[in-house]
BAFI-3210 file (N, C-alpha, C; in Angstrom, 3 decimals, decimal comma, padded with zeros to 6 digits):
// residues 309
n [1|2|3|4|5|6|7|8|9|10|11|12|13|14|15|16|17|18|19|20|21|22|23|24|25|26|27|28|29|30|31|32|33|34|35|36|37|38|39|40|41|42|43|44|45|46|47|48|49|50|51|52|53|54|55|56|57|58|59|60|61|62|63|64|65|66|67|68|69|70|71|72|73|74|75|76|77|78|79|80|81|82|83|84|85|86|87|88|89|90|91|92|93|94|95|96|97|98|99|100|101|102|103|104|105|106|107|108|109|110|111|112|113|114|115|116|117|118|119|120|121|122|123|124|125|126|127|128|129|130|131|132|133|134|135|136|137|138|139|140|141|142|143|144|145|146|147|148|149|150|151|152|153|154|155|156|157|158|159|160|161|162|163|164|165|166|167|168|169|170|171|172|173|174|175|176|177|178|179|180|181|182|183|184|185|186|187|188|189|190|191|192|193|194|195|196|197|198|199|200|201|202|203|204|205|206|207|208|209|210|211|212|213|214|215|216|217|218|219|220|221|222|223|224|225|226|227|228|229|230|231|232|233|234|235|236|237|238|239|240|241|242|243|244|245|246|247|248|249|250|251|252|253|254|255|256|257|258|259|260|261|262|263|264|265|266|267|268|269|270|271|272|273|274|275|276|277|278|279|280|281|282|283|284|285|286|287|288|289|290|291|292|293|294|295|296|297|298|299|300|301|302|303|304|305|306|307|308|309]
n.u [-017,440|-017,464|-017,183|-017,812|-015,585|-013,451|-014,223|-015,056|-018,111|-018,696|-017,095|-014,913|-014,134|-011,613|-009,297|-007,154|-007,737|-007,096|-004,358|-003,661|-004,185|-002,178|000,090|-000,253|000,016|002,701|003,980|003,158|004,303|006,979|007,260|006,817|009,194|010,186|010,149|012,166|014,368|014,362|015,047|017,708|018,879|021,109|021,593|020,029|017,464|013,820|013,047|015,318|015,423|013,091|013,862|015,983|014,738|012,730|014,281|015,405|013,054|012,260|014,319|013,947|011,263|011,371|013,130|011,596|009,410|010,783|011,769|009,420|008,164|009,626|011,232|009,076|009,128|008,897|006,463|004,813|005,028|003,666|001,151|-000,416|-001,945|-004,340|-005,446|-003,394|-001,645|-003,206|-003,320|-000,621|-000,279|-002,013|-000,793|001,670|000,777|-000,165|002,243|003,766|002,079|002,110|004,656|004,436|002,353|003,421|005,312|004,025|002,033|001,053|002,471|000,607|-001,863|-001,529|-001,245|-003,714|-005,571|-004,622|-004,929|-007,535|-007,755|-008,738|-011,523|-012,169|-011,398|-013,200|-015,605|-015,172|-014,791|-017,278|-018,827|-017,665|-016,952|-018,893|-018,482|-019,407|-019,113|-018,240|-019,688|-017,831|-015,488|-016,139|-016,516|-013,923|-012,555|-013,643|-012,761|-009,974|-009,686|-010,402|-008,293|-006,177|-006,956|-006,580|-003,815|-002,957|-004,232|-003,272|-001,859|-003,397|-004,456|-005,477|-003,639|-001,872|-003,750|-003,081|-001,322|-003,028|-004,794|-003,115|-002,649|-005,201|-005,350|-003,400|-004,657|-006,978|-005,865|-004,381|-006,389|-007,853|-005,929|-005,824|-008,378|-008,325|-006,287|-007,434|-009,665|-008,506|-007,430|-006,938|-004,932|-001,401|-000,230|002,090|003,869|002,701|003,764|006,290|005,733|004,689|006,963|008,737|007,391|007,457|010,195|010,575|009,249|010,460|013,235|013,861|013,240|015,260|017,272|019,001|020,917|022,213|024,108|025,118|025,934|027,310|026,029|023,446|022,487|022,496|020,673|018,321|017,993|017,656|015,302|013,486|013,896|013,841|012,053|009,773|009,485|008,810|006,344|004,709|004,707|003,484|001,040|-000,048|-000,338|-002,054|-004,305|-005,748|-007,271|-008,372|-010,863|-011,139|-011,271|-010,297|-007,654|-006,508|-007,039|-005,356|-002,982|-002,753|-001,266|001,313|001,355|000,926|003,140|005,402|006,243|007,062|009,378|011,159|011,287|012,426|014,920|016,114|015,533|013,576|011,031|007,725|004,518|002,213|-000,379|000,065|001,148|-000,997|-003,050|-001,828|-001,714|-004,416|-004,995|-003,341|-004,422|-007,058|-006,716|-005,386|-007,285|-009,230|-007,790|-007,235|-009,811|-010,462|-008,660|-009,626|-011,904|-011,669|-012,848|-015,299|-018,632|-019,346|-019,403|-021,023|-019,849|-021,361|-022,058|-021,443|-017,991]
n.v [-013,633|-012,759|-013,429|-013,956|-014,383|-013,214|-010,630|-008,411|-008,146|-005,653|-002,768|-000,479|002,779|004,830|007,288|006,080|005,833|008,252|008,151|005,911|006,877|008,809|007,161|005,861|008,024|008,710|006,357|006,382|008,751|008,037|005,874|007,262|008,220|006,280|006,536|008,408|006,967|004,969|006,478|006,873|004,456|002,625|000,491|-001,755|-004,088|-004,136|-006,651|-007,551|-005,547|-006,194|-008,604|-007,857|-005,819|-007,306|-009,048|-007,230|-006,410|-008,813|-009,237|-006,954|-007,224|-009,737|-009,157|-007,324|-008,943|-010,826|-009,227|-008,198|-010,499|-012,133|-015,194|-016,482|-016,620|-018,484|-019,621|-017,422|-016,994|-019,233|-018,751|-017,177|-018,629|-019,818|-017,477|-015,653|-016,693|-016,338|-013,526|-012,984|-014,073|-012,460|-009,926|-010,399|-010,864|-008,301|-006,852|-008,032|-007,641|-004,893|-004,186|-005,179|-003,601|-000,981|-001,439|-002,091|-000,259|003,235|005,458|007,216|005,942|003,629|004,682|005,955|003,850|002,184|003,948|003,636|001,933|002,548|002,672|000,135|-001,310|-000,360|-001,341|-004,159|-004,463|-003,739|-005,810|-008,191|-007,641|-006,058|-003,376|-000,033|003,069|006,111|009,324|011,417|010,089|009,074|011,458|012,503|010,528|010,942|013,541|013,156|011,252|012,778|014,527|012,809|012,163|014,625|014,752|012,921|013,524|014,491|012,397|010,186|007,585|005,197|003,073|-000,027|-002,967|-005,185|-004,058|-002,250|-004,088|-005,376|-003,275|-003,023|-005,506|-005,137|-003,198|-004,587|-006,841|-005,641|-004,320|-006,530|-007,704|-005,733|-005,994|-008,615|-008,415|-006,531|-007,961|-010,009|-008,641|-009,052|-010,822|-011,347|-010,186|-009,629|-011,693|-012,404|-010,670|-011,651|-013,998|-012,951|-011,603|-013,741|-015,160|-013,296|-013,170|-015,817|-015,830|-013,738|-014,225|-016,431|-015,091|-013,236|-014,851|-015,758|-013,878|-011,666|-009,800|-006,675|-003,144|-001,957|000,286|000,129|-002,230|-001,564|000,563|-000,743|-002,557|-000,744|000,500|-001,655|-002,707|-000,495|001,664|000,282|-001,562|000,041|001,251|-000,983|-002,114|-000,061|-000,134|-002,633|-002,282|-000,043|-001,118|-002,271|-000,342|001,361|001,738|-000,257|001,234|003,709|003,070|002,452|004,780|006,731|005,964|007,173|009,387|008,757|008,796|011,481|012,825|011,619|012,614|015,155|014,848|013,846|016,019|017,994|016,878|015,668|017,168|016,811|018,287|018,413|018,224|020,964|020,200|017,883|018,799|020,344|018,424|016,691|018,410|018,672|016,088|015,913|018,040|017,125|014,778|015,901|017,685|015,836|014,363|016,337|017,031|014,608|014,448|016,508|015,433|013,329|011,296|008,871|007,442|004,054|001,438|-000,963|-003,605|-003,351|-000,729|002,670|003,359]
n.w [004,739|007,269|010,770|014,234|015,800|014,519|013,941|016,245|018,145|019,160|018,268|019,326|018,468|019,173|020,374|019,176|016,569|015,287|015,788|014,269|011,713|011,543|011,572|009,094|007,368|007,828|006,908|004,209|003,278|003,537|001,671|-000,621|-001,482|-003,058|-005,876|-006,278|-005,371|-007,314|-009,585|-009,144|-009,432|-011,393|-013,402|-012,910|-013,741|-013,799|-012,750|-011,402|-009,502|-008,133|-006,877|-005,100|-003,614|-002,361|-000,851|000,940|002,260|003,453|005,342|006,986|007,937|009,151|011,214|012,694|013,471|015,021|017,111|018,232|019,045|020,913|021,368|020,299|017,584|015,350|016,012|015,733|012,998|012,036|012,983|011,337|009,584|007,096|006,123|006,359|004,488|002,206|002,199|001,726|-000,840|-002,332|-001,976|-003,177|-005,769|-006,362|-006,297|-008,391|-010,589|-010,643|-011,620|-014,244|-015,181|-015,280|-017,168|-019,515|-020,137|-020,198|-017,726|-016,708|-017,270|-015,696|-013,069|-012,777|-012,850|-010,775|-008,728|-008,050|-005,968|-003,260|-003,717|-004,736|-002,486|-000,581|-001,629|-001,545|001,201|002,117|001,122|002,217|004,885|005,942|006,347|006,357|004,660|006,243|005,759|005,592|004,906|002,373|000,921|001,070|-000,380|-002,939|-003,556|-003,402|-005,404|-007,626|-007,623|-008,259|-010,840|-012,097|-011,959|-013,875|-016,205|-018,681|-019,675|-020,089|-022,165|-024,668|-024,514|-023,686|-023,739|-022,193|-020,321|-019,017|-017,934|-016,138|-014,372|-013,318|-012,104|-010,147|-008,522|-007,651|-006,370|-004,300|-002,918|-002,080|-000,405|001,610|002,702|003,727|005,651|007,337|008,171|009,671|011,835|014,516|014,635|014,353|011,450|010,079|009,176|006,734|004,917|004,576|003,241|000,852|-000,160|-000,528|-002,529|-004,624|-005,114|-005,940|-008,378|-009,788|-009,848|-011,684|-014,079|-014,289|-015,061|-013,207|-012,975|-010,919|-010,691|-009,959|-009,803|-006,700|-005,711|-006,831|-005,638|-002,893|-002,884|-003,692|-001,569|000,516|-000,338|-000,214|002,428|004,243|003,313|002,084|004,128|006,333|005,502|005,148|007,689|009,199|007,903|008,629|011,415|011,502|010,351|012,343|013,450|011,579|009,029|006,037|003,620|004,462|005,120|002,594|001,238|002,364|001,309|-001,136|-000,846|-001,492|-004,337|-004,748|-003,607|-004,692|-007,379|-006,572|-004,960|-006,862|-008,534|-006,832|-006,082|-008,297|-010,460|-012,366|-013,893|-013,005|-014,703|-014,628|-013,981|-012,622|-010,246|-009,325|-009,085|-007,226|-005,058|-004,483|-003,598|-001,281|000,222|000,592|002,127|004,301|005,410|006,133|008,062|009,982|010,839|011,965|014,076|015,610|016,499|018,583|020,030|019,477|019,286|020,283|017,841|015,797|013,597|011,271|011,090|009,896|009,276]
ca.u [-016,169|-017,656|-017,515|-017,713|-014,267|-012,488|-014,722|-015,792|-019,478|-018,645|-015,773|-014,813|-013,203|-011,223|-008,220|-006,214|-008,095|-006,236|-002,985|-003,478|-004,109|-000,846|001,020|-000,394|000,592|004,155|004,379|002,922|005,334|008,246|007,307|006,767|010,569|010,552|010,438|013,476|015,346|014,420|015,752|019,143|019,367|021,804|021,479|019,178|016,187|012,717|013,017|016,409|014,968|012,125|014,562|016,707|013,756|012,065|015,255|015,463|011,818|012,292|015,209|013,343|010,057|011,801|013,701|010,494|008,671|011,630|011,842|008,105|007,687|010,829|011,021|007,902|009,267|008,303|005,046|004,131|004,951|002,644|-000,159|-001,201|-002,912|-004,681|-005,708|-002,090|-001,142|-004,003|-002,857|000,685|-000,474|-002,613|000,204|002,636|000,113|-000,167|003,605|004,170|001,234|002,537|005,786|003,928|001,526|004,270|006,134|003,225|001,097|001,619|002,478|-000,664|-002,898|-001,302|-001,552|-005,145|-006,281|-004,184|-005,486|-008,903|-007,684|-009,673|-012,900|-012,281|-011,304|-014,466|-016,614|-014,903|-015,014|-018,735|-019,363|-017,145|-016,805|-020,029|-018,082|-020,033|-018,321|-018,743|-019,830|-016,584|-014,526|-016,552|-016,228|-012,472|-012,193|-014,024|-011,848|-008,646|-009,762|-010,388|-006,919|-005,374|-007,347|-005,911|-002,399|-002,637|-005,170|-002,597|-001,189|-004,347|-004,815|-005,954|-002,566|-001,881|-004,796|-002,442|-000,821|-004,175|-005,307|-002,193|-002,911|-006,443|-004,992|-002,707|-005,643|-007,853|-005,080|-004,039|-007,640|-008,132|-004,968|-006,245|-009,578|-007,926|-005,541|-008,409|-010,504|-007,740|-006,654|-006,590|-003,813|-000,193|-000,203|003,357|004,453|002,170|004,686|007,387|005,203|004,616|008,323|009,292|006,738|007,968|011,542|010,448|008,821|011,365|014,592|014,028|013,181|016,583|018,244|019,966|021,908|021,970|025,321|024,788|026,798|026,988|025,068|022,105|022,097|022,205|019,441|017,198|017,815|017,096|013,929|012,667|014,029|013,488|010,843|008,660|009,325|008,089|004,953|003,955|004,561|002,444|-000,228|-000,567|-000,776|-003,201|-005,478|-006,498|-008,061|-008,973|-011,649|-010,344|-011,209|-009,419|-006,292|-006,025|-007,147|-004,167|-001,848|-002,674|-000,227|002,513|001,260|000,984|004,452|006,465|006,792|007,658|010,753|011,968|011,466|013,320|016,248|016,674|015,325|012,537|009,948|006,419|003,515|001,471|-001,554|000,559|001,264|-002,345|-003,737|-001,200|-002,127|-005,803|-004,927|-002,783|-005,387|-008,204|-006,303|-005,042|-008,533|-009,842|-007,015|-007,422|-011,147|-010,443|-007,942|-010,489|-012,994|-010,855|-013,646|-016,549|-019,410|-019,126|-020,099|-020,977|-019,199|-022,212|-022,309|-020,423|-016,690]
ca.v [-013,702|-012,333|-014,308|-013,188|-014,538|-012,334|-009,262|-008,286|-007,651|-004,216|-002,241|000,891|003,628|005,877|008,155|005,302|006,045|009,331|007,640|005,025|007,732|009,406|006,108|005,647|009,188|008,562|005,293|006,792|009,740|007,311|005,104|008,184|008,429|005,159|007,013|009,054|005,881|004,320|007,356|006,811|003,121|002,812|-000,530|-002,882|-004,262|-004,235|-007,951|-007,553|-004,685|-006,986|-009,582|-007,207|-005,150|-008,324|-009,514|-006,202|-006,451|-010,028|-008,987|-005,962|-007,754|-010,822|-008,529|-006,763|-010,058|-011,425|-008,311|-008,079|-011,799|-012,820|-016,570|-017,048|-016,223|-019,464|-019,767|-016,276|-017,244|-020,246|-018,339|-016,435|-019,557|-019,753|-016,093|-015,031|-017,163|-015,639|-012,137|-012,984|-014,337|-011,255|-008,861|-010,766|-010,607|-006,855|-006,417|-008,515|-006,957|-003,498|-004,089|-005,394|-002,455|000,152|-001,815|-002,311|000,825|004,516|005,714|007,858|004,904|002,750|005,407|006,230|002,612|001,751|004,901|003,240|000,972|002,815|002,378|-001,328|-001,774|-000,037|-002,272|-005,492|-004,425|-003,703|-007,139|-009,262|-007,261|-005,276|-002,011|001,034|004,293|007,364|010,321|012,177|009,262|009,033|012,769|012,583|009,640|011,570|014,656|012,613|010,628|013,830|015,033|011,857|012,317|015,828|014,467|012,083|013,828|014,688|011,186|009,095|007,192|003,806|002,266|-001,461|-003,679|-006,040|-003,190|-001,758|-005,231|-005,590|-002,208|-003,406|-006,628|-004,550|-002,560|-005,593|-007,672|-004,912|-004,114|-007,801|-007,823|-004,834|-006,558|-009,791|-007,942|-005,886|-009,027|-010,750|-007,632|-009,515|-011,751|-010,722|-010,492|-009,281|-012,804|-012,470|-009,909|-012,570|-014,902|-012,185|-011,353|-015,008|-015,470|-012,367|-013,641|-017,081|-015,525|-012,789|-014,761|-017,122|-014,133|-012,608|-015,849|-015,936|-012,803|-010,639|-008,985|-005,268|-002,228|-001,909|001,372|-000,370|-003,217|-000,870|001,323|-001,694|-003,058|000,362|000,655|-002,733|-002,888|000,697|002,345|-000,678|-002,155|000,983|001,452|-002,213|-002,249|000,884|-000,585|-003,725|-001,723|000,844|-001,905|-002,650|000,794|002,107|000,993|-000,639|002,340|004,739|002,579|002,570|006,180|007,457|005,568|008,049|010,388|008,331|009,280|012,945|013,332|011,023|013,540|016,321|014,524|013,738|017,401|018,721|016,303|015,229|018,239|016,481|019,232|017,805|019,058|021,758|019,457|016,920|019,525|020,730|017,218|016,242|019,331|018,322|014,860|016,244|018,872|016,288|013,911|016,748|018,151|014,662|014,027|017,398|016,869|013,416|014,780|017,399|014,621|012,187|010,211|008,633|006,407|002,673|001,066|-002,359|-003,708|-002,971|000,693|003,392|003,536]
ca.w [005,454|008,646|011,871|015,463|016,395|013,854|013,991|017,502|018,009|019,416|017,934|019,804|017,734|020,091|019,906|018,372|015,173|014,830|015,842|013,118|010,529|011,544|011,162|007,660|006,692|007,917|006,003|002,828|002,945|003,389|000,423|-001,749|-001,934|-003,909|-007,226|-006,234|-005,290|-008,622|-010,518|-008,864|-009,769|-012,658|-014,453|-012,518|-014,421|-012,827|-012,093|-010,432|-008,408|-007,371|-006,042|-004,005|-002,750|-001,553|000,142|001,967|003,033|004,278|006,485|007,868|008,595|010,038|012,409|013,481|014,070|016,054|018,248|018,850|019,540|021,375|021,780|019,634|016,182|014,434|016,371|015,133|011,555|011,769|013,492|010,349|009,011|005,678|005,730|006,180|003,193|001,193|002,167|001,076|-002,270|-002,918|-002,009|-004,219|-007,046|-006,580|-006,596|-009,715|-011,577|-010,660|-012,548|-015,598|-015,564|-015,635|-018,317|-020,720|-020,423|-019,788|-016,288|-016,384|-017,235|-014,554|-011,836|-012,715|-012,511|-009,453|-007,780|-007,686|-004,865|-002,148|-004,113|-004,753|-001,103|000,083|-002,130|-001,008|002,641|002,328|000,816|003,060|006,284|006,389|006,654|005,574|004,679|006,789|004,700|005,489|004,179|000,975|000,320|000,920|-001,488|-004,203|-003,802|-003,677|-006,722|-008,636|-007,656|-009,024|-012,244|-012,594|-012,092|-015,025|-017,284|-019,959|-020,134|-020,264|-023,521|-024,739|-023,961|-023,921|-023,018|-021,189|-019,263|-018,250|-017,179|-015,021|-013,414|-012,650|-011,234|-009,000|-007,664|-007,046|-005,450|-003,079|-002,188|-001,421|000,686|002,677|003,327|004,512|006,820|008,212|008,706|010,673|012,543|015,852|014,472|013,827|010,022|009,459|008,409|005,366|004,075|004,261|002,213|-000,391|-000,647|-001,008|-003,803|-005,640|-005,464|-006,669|-009,743|-010,434|-010,008|-012,971|-015,186|-014,392|-015,500|-012,128|-013,032|-009,912|-010,619|-010,120|-009,058|-005,278|-005,527|-007,144|-004,631|-001,637|-003,052|-003,703|-000,208|001,287|-000,802|000,332|003,866|005,024|002,844|002,017|005,455|007,189|005,090|005,394|009,139|009,630|007,325|009,453|012,696|011,289|009,955|013,545|013,929|010,474|008,046|004,869|002,664|005,021|004,981|001,219|000,831|002,804|000,473|-002,302|-000,571|-002,236|-005,714|-004,750|-003,233|-005,499|-008,382|-005,921|-004,569|-008,082|-008,986|-005,937|-005,934|-009,574|-011,421|-013,335|-013,638|-013,283|-015,357|-013,645|-013,513|-011,641|-008,978|-008,884|-008,636|-005,991|-003,991|-004,128|-002,791|000,026|000,942|000,974|003,234|005,451|006,021|006,772|009,255|010,973|011,404|012,803|015,306|016,402|017,035|018,983|020,577|018,758|019,963|019,880|016,606|015,394|012,310|010,155|011,059|009,156|009,896]
c.u [-016,332|-017,808|-017,193|-016,346|-013,266|-012,911|-015,559|-017,176|-019,538|-017,225|-015,718|-013,760|-012,852|-010,091|-007,189|-006,516|-007,231|-004,779|-002,695|-003,385|-002,725|000,204|000,970|000,182|002,114|004,653|004,241|003,935|006,667|008,315|007,235|008,161|011,044|010,911|011,797|014,584|015,508|015,185|017,269|019,729|019,905|021,471|020,505|017,876|015,069|012,696|014,150|016,063|013,993|012,821|015,217|015,774|013,101|013,000|015,353|014,236|011,778|013,136|014,551|012,160|010,417|012,373|012,597|009,719|009,472|011,677|010,511|007,640|008,874|010,498|009,842|007,937|008,553|006,830|004,230|003,985|003,823|001,242|-001,014|-002,221|-003,209|-004,955|-004,399|-001,470|-001,883|-003,549|-001,518|000,582|-001,035|-001,594|001,278|002,045|000,085|001,216|004,056|003,356|001,656|003,678|005,315|003,106|002,386|005,165|005,319|002,137|001,717|001,564|001,142|-001,785|-002,777|-001,690|-003,050|-005,925|-005,912|-004,734|-006,915|-008,921|-008,655|-011,120|-013,138|-012,278|-012,603|-015,559|-016,418|-015,158|-016,508|-019,324|-018,956|-017,079|-018,007|-019,671|-018,790|-019,236|-019,020|-018,779|-018,527|-015,532|-014,862|-016,224|-014,727|-012,000|-012,489|-013,095|-010,451|-008,608|-009,738|-008,996|-006,010|-005,686|-006,666|-004,424|-002,069|-003,440|-004,482|-001,949|-002,110|-004,578|-005,247|-004,910|-002,683|-002,968|-004,217|-001,952|-001,939|-004,779|-004,431|-002,372|-004,185|-006,186|-004,282|-003,706|-006,502|-007,101|-004,766|-005,287|-008,026|-007,212|-005,400|-007,446|-009,213|-007,200|-006,479|-009,286|-009,804|-006,890|-006,277|-005,403|-002,615|-000,013|001,098|003,986|003,902|003,048|005,888|006,960|005,181|006,002|008,949|008,693|007,258|009,368|011,464|010,046|009,875|012,738|014,776|014,022|014,533|017,625|019,304|021,041|021,538|023,199|024,980|025,842|026,352|025,954|023,640|021,612|021,687|020,903|018,217|016,921|017,219|015,625|013,025|012,690|013,540|012,157|009,644|008,410|008,518|006,625|004,123|003,726|003,462|001,077|-000,856|-001,090|-002,045|-004,462|-006,322|-007,455|-008,758|-009,805|-010,799|-010,189|-010,289|-007,963|-005,739|-006,104|-005,877|-002,936|-001,703|-001,663|001,047|002,503|001,414|002,391|005,587|007,068|007,484|009,108|011,667|012,261|012,523|014,758|016,902|016,491|014,330|011,314|008,605|005,500|002,710|000,262|-001,160|000,641|-000,110|-003,087|-003,160|-001,592|-003,549|-005,822|-004,454|-003,780|-006,568|-007,871|-006,011|-006,296|-009,211|-009,123|-007,214|-008,786|-011,203|-009,755|-008,790|-011,632|-012,403|-011,659|-014,945|-017,303|-019,069|-019,976|-020,043|-020,365|-020,061|-022,491|-021,202|-019,146|-015,844]
c.v [-013,347|-013,522|-013,555|-013,306|-013,577|-010,883|-009,109|-007,702|-006,148|-003,749|-000,769|001,645|004,800|006,695|007,396|005,434|007,145|008,920|006,750|005,816|008,372|008,388|005,895|006,819|009,085|007,505|005,683|007,838|009,030|006,605|006,000|008,511|007,289|005,585|007,674|008,002|005,223|005,153|007,279|005,417|003,147|001,764|-001,662|-002,900|-004,325|-005,559|-008,091|-006,681|-005,442|-007,921|-008,902|-006,445|-006,160|-008,895|-008,513|-006,221|-007,670|-009,809|-008,041|-006,539|-008,889|-010,249|-007,973|-007,865|-010,668|-010,551|-008,244|-009,372|-012,648|-014,214|-017,247|-016,743|-017,204|-019,706|-018,628|-016,458|-018,205|-019,764|-017,624|-017,321|-019,309|-018,320|-015,322|-015,430|-016,461|-014,186|-012,037|-013,177|-013,097|-010,112|-009,146|-010,518|-009,134|-006,363|-006,812|-007,835|-005,507|-003,294|-004,231|-004,207|-001,294|-000,148|-001,807|-001,270|002,126|004,657|006,314|006,833|004,058|003,441|005,638|004,990|002,151|002,679|004,601|002,252|001,290|002,469|000,864|-001,873|-001,522|-001,016|-003,666|-005,542|-004,400|-005,094|-008,163|-008,919|-006,490|-003,849|-001,022|002,318|005,406|008,374|011,100|011,399|009,221|010,348|012,920|011,725|010,292|012,727|014,147|011,943|011,652|014,442|014,118|011,964|013,542|015,567|013,779|012,446|013,951|013,422|010,015|008,833|005,735|002,869|000,798|-002,119|-004,539|-005,196|-002,656|-002,862|-005,513|-004,510|-002,516|-004,561|-006,131|-003,978|-003,582|-006,446|-006,919|-004,623|-005,382|-008,034|-006,966|-005,395|-007,746|-009,370|-007,293|-006,940|-009,778|-009,809|-008,039|-010,473|-010,979|-011,143|-010,097|-010,449|-012,934|-011,686|-010,764|-013,539|-014,196|-011,977|-012,618|-015,386|-014,566|-012,775|-014,909|-016,860|-014,697|-013,379|-015,530|-016,171|-013,445|-013,567|-016,101|-014,862|-011,694|-009,759|-007,537|-004,410|-002,156|-000,830|000,894|-001,336|-002,532|-000,079|000,403|-002,229|-001,985|000,562|-000,397|-002,791|-001,711|001,301|001,399|-001,314|-001,258|001,090|000,195|-002,447|-001,322|000,460|-001,667|-003,196|-000,897|000,073|-002,329|-001,556|001,579|001,192|000,768|000,509|003,446|004,343|002,863|004,006|006,949|007,096|006,448|009,177|010,046|008,886|010,794|013,471|012,797|011,973|014,754|016,042|014,432|015,130|018,123|018,203|015,872|016,289|017,928|017,344|018,584|018,783|019,792|021,015|018,378|017,571|019,914|019,520|016,677|017,110|019,032|017,078|015,175|017,054|018,036|015,437|014,736|017,231|017,017|014,318|015,062|017,280|015,669|013,700|015,667|016,623|013,299|011,043|010,115|007,525|005,025|002,332|-000,442|-002,419|-003,272|-001,485|001,418|003,566|004,485]
c.w [006,929|009,585|013,154|016,117|015,808|013,941|015,245|017,294|018,240|019,140|018,317|019,008|018,626|019,499|019,081|016,882|014,571|014,793|014,629|011,816|010,418|011,100|009,654|006,863|006,685|006,937|004,542|002,379|002,704|002,033|-000,792|-002,274|-002,846|-005,320|-007,307|-006,168|-006,650|-009,639|-010,332|-009,062|-011,195|-013,721|-014,129|-013,310|-013,375|-012,078|-011,082|-009,230|-007,514|-006,395|-004,846|-003,063|-001,809|-000,499|001,284|002,861|003,946|005,519|007,488|008,638|009,543|011,327|013,305|014,198|015,211|017,296|018,993|019,500|019,986|021,884|021,104|018,130|015,256|014,744|015,760|013,630|011,230|012,125|012,451|009,651|007,544|005,226|005,559|004,854|002,065|001,061|001,456|-000,423|-002,969|-003,020|-003,053|-005,602|-007,379|-006,986|-007,993|-010,818|-011,741|-011,661|-013,985|-016,084|-016,032|-016,825|-019,603|-020,973|-019,938|-018,260|-015,863|-016,284|-015,977|-013,245|-011,675|-012,283|-011,108|-008,372|-007,373|-006,524|-003,732|-002,471|-004,180|-003,323|-000,349|-000,333|-001,533|000,495|002,970|002,132|001,867|004,548|006,827|006,761|005,730|005,738|005,447|005,653|004,493|004,702|002,699|000,265|000,086|-000,239|-002,831|-004,552|-004,156|-005,047|-007,840|-008,756|-008,446|-010,509|-012,860|-012,827|-013,405|-016,266|-018,650|-020,500|-020,376|-021,746|-023,505|-024,152|-024,325|-023,097|-021,918|-020,013|-018,391|-017,390|-015,965|-013,950|-012,623|-011,686|-009,980|-008,006|-006,930|-006,030|-004,168|-002,258|-001,432|-000,236|001,874|003,430|004,216|005,786|007,832|008,904|009,843|011,530|013,954|015,831|013,930|012,367|009,327|008,687|006,993|004,402|003,686|003,159|000,866|-000,990|-001,216|-002,365|-004,924|-006,077|-006,308|-008,120|-010,476|-010,733|-011,312|-014,166|-015,381|-014,936|-014,454|-012,093|-012,053|-009,714|-010,953|-009,427|-007,601|-004,986|-005,756|-006,074|-003,334|-001,729|-003,030|-002,305|000,693|000,948|-000,158|001,851|004,685|004,585|002,813|003,379|006,367|006,800|005,343|006,886|009,652|009,111|008,205|010,788|012,522|010,943|011,152|013,984|012,824|009,595|006,800|003,881|003,157|004,875|003,594|000,708|001,175|001,987|-000,761|-002,104|-001,338|-003,655|-005,783|-004,512|-004,095|-006,529|-007,765|-005,538|-005,787|-008,640|-008,148|-005,979|-007,249|-010,649|-012,512|-013,027|-013,989|-014,010|-014,288|-013,110|-012,512|-010,267|-008,428|-008,338|-007,343|-004,813|-003,534|-003,243|-001,381|000,850|001,436|002,188|004,485|006,174|006,769|008,074|010,355|011,642|012,336|014,134|016,215|017,056|017,493|019,569|019,802|019,468|019,464|018,672|016,429|014,018|011,149|010,066|010,333|009,946|009,082]
res [m|q|d|q|s|a|v|p|a|i|h|e|v|d|s|r|h|g|y|a|m|l|l|m|v|i|g|s|v|a|i|s|f|g|g|l|v|q|r|n|i|e|v|a|t|p|w|q|i|n|v|y|r|s|l|g|l|i|v|a|i|a|a|i|v|a|i|q|n|r|g|r|f|f|a|t|l|m|s|v|g|r|f|g|i|l|a|g|v|l|l|a|g|a|g|l|s|f|i|q|a|f|t|h|t|t|i|a|n|a|l|f|i|i|g|a|i|p|f|f|a|a|l|l|a|r|i|f|l|g|e|r|l|r|r|a|t|l|v|t|m|l|f|a|g|s|g|l|a|l|m|v|v|n|g|i|n|i|g|s|g|f|g|n|l|m|a|l|s|t|a|l|c|f|a|g|f|a|v|v|v|r|y|r|r|q|v|e|m|l|p|s|l|l|i|a|s|a|l|i|i|a|v|s|l|p|v|t|g|g|d|l|t|l|p|l|n|d|i|l|l|c|l|f|w|g|g|c|l|s|g|l|v|n|w|t|f|i|i|a|s|r|h|l|a|t|a|e|l|t|l|l|m|l|i|e|f|a|l|g|p|v|w|v|w|l|f|v|g|e|i|p|h|r|w|t|l|i|g|g|s|v|i|i|a|s|v|a|v|r|a|i|l|e|m|m|n|q|s|r|p|e|q|t|p|g|q|p|v]
***
């Protein structure tokens, strides 16, 4: 997948690296409230949620693209090319597989498998982009992975083969999406989110039988989830992909898994298992230490794409 037009021969990693990490942390914290939003949805089915969430995301991303590219909205949409379409297809696949995973296997199984995204992303980035992990990133991944394992240790079982397969599909599709976005980081890839949302609606709407009648509360929550929470995390993801290695991008997303149960505990009263809190604390601590060390080392030497990032 490498070519010199998409991946500069010399890639300077400067203070923007720390800035990009901060953006990803903000986005991951925002999307971690998704579980709390879902707990407050009254009657909507997962497929109805998919439709309204995607509508909200389309509106939010279209507005961002229009504001950032005044007078060039449609030209920007077309500029993503075949890689933008591929990114959209992969992200849609991840979103649709995600729903199936949580429907057909245990939450613990799904989270454990989906939590492998940083490792899949690192492998794919090494193969297609020539990105090699810095030792600090690898150590952080291992600690964060162990924290996720602690979170779900009591719920892991054989589960449904189909559900586990869908969780694996989610992880692989999103890892692939991250690699494509990173590869085309010099191109505005936000329109790929519009493609993904449109595909999710196209698949989900027939499953609902065209029935989108929901309480206003449910509709507003779904639109908020898609337009504000998902819109923010996807926007920060695209920006951060220009400065962070693929594994770093996906590693910071584990914050969502760590904080999600905490918000539900604080605002709904669902008391998480102690191992959930311990494992989440390990994830947060691992990412926090990594971020602090990065901020303390704001300038790094120039690197070629094949060198550790």
